C-alpha positions as CSV (number, residue, x, y, z in Angstrom):
1,M,102.7,133.8,124.1
2,K,102.8,130.5,122.3
3,I,106.3,128.4,122.5
4,N,107.0,125.5,120.4
5,L,108.8,123.2,122.7
6,K,110.6,121.2,119.8
7,K,111.9,124.6,118.5
8,L,112.9,126.0,121.9
9,T,114.9,122.5,122.2
10,Q,116.5,122.8,118.7
11,D,117.4,126.2,119.7
12,K,119.0,125.2,122.9
13,E,120.8,122.4,121.4
14,A,122.2,124.5,118.6
15,L,123.4,127.0,121.3
16,K,125.0,124.2,123.4
17,A,127.0,123.3,120.6
18,V,128.3,126.8,119.9
19,Q,129.1,127.1,123.3
20,R,131.1,123.7,123.1
21,E,133.2,125.1,120.3
22,M,133.9,128.6,121.8
23,T,134.9,127.1,125.1
24,D,137.8,125.4,123.1
25,M,139.0,128.9,121.4
26,Q,141.2,131.6,122.7
27,G,140.4,135.2,123.5
28,P,136.7,137.1,123.5
29,Q,135.3,134.0,121.9
30,K,136.1,131.8,125.1
31,A,134.5,134.6,127.4
32,F,131.6,134.9,125.3
33,S,131.0,131.1,125.8
34,K,130.0,132.0,129.5
35,K,127.4,134.5,128.4
36,L,126.3,131.8,126.2
37,N,126.0,129.2,129.3
38,A,123.7,131.9,130.8
39,I,121.2,132.1,128.0
40,I,121.2,128.1,127.9
41,A,120.6,128.0,131.3
42,F,117.7,130.7,130.8
43,Y,116.3,128.1,127.9
44,D,116.6,125.4,130.3
45,E,114.6,127.0,132.8
46,I,112.0,127.9,130.5
47,E,111.7,124.4,129.2
48,R,111.8,122.8,132.6
49,D,108.6,125.4,133.8
50,L,106.8,124.4,130.3
51,E,107.1,120.7,131.0
52,M,105.8,121.3,134.5
53,C,102.6,122.9,133.2
54,G,103.8,126.2,134.6
55,E,103.9,129.6,133.1
56,S,107.1,131.2,132.5
57,I,106.5,134.6,133.3
58,V,109.6,136.7,133.3
59,E,109.9,139.7,135.6
60,L,112.2,142.4,135.5
61,D,114.6,142.8,138.5
62,K,113.6,146.5,138.5
63,E,110.8,148.9,137.6
64,R,110.0,148.7,133.8
65,L,111.2,152.2,132.8
66,A,114.3,151.9,135.1
67,A,115.4,148.6,133.4
68,I,114.8,150.1,130.0
69,E,116.7,153.0,130.5
70,E,119.4,150.5,132.2
71,R,119.6,148.6,128.8
72,N,119.4,151.8,126.5
73,K,122.7,153.0,128.4
74,M,124.2,149.6,128.1
75,L,123.4,149.3,124.5
76,A,124.9,152.9,123.9
77,F,128.1,152.2,125.9
78,M,128.5,149.0,123.6
79,K,127.6,150.8,120.3
80,H,130.1,153.7,121.3
81,A,132.7,150.7,121.9
82,D,132.2,149.3,118.8
83,D,132.6,152.4,116.7
84,M,136.3,152.9,118.2
């Protein structure tokens, strides 16, 4: 997989700007800013690894099929909640 470091940094900075705006809001937007913060930290980890000549290899925390099943259940739950 090829990653453009400039684009990665631009995307991360855009997320930071959105996250700062959401932090100042009330309600669900403020809670969502915490999720964005986790995504920004993930981008930082990838960027740091690339700068140090490492290979960013993402590993799942459980077996692949179990992880996919867990994700699909979560997405189905979220979709059901959105339909209400």
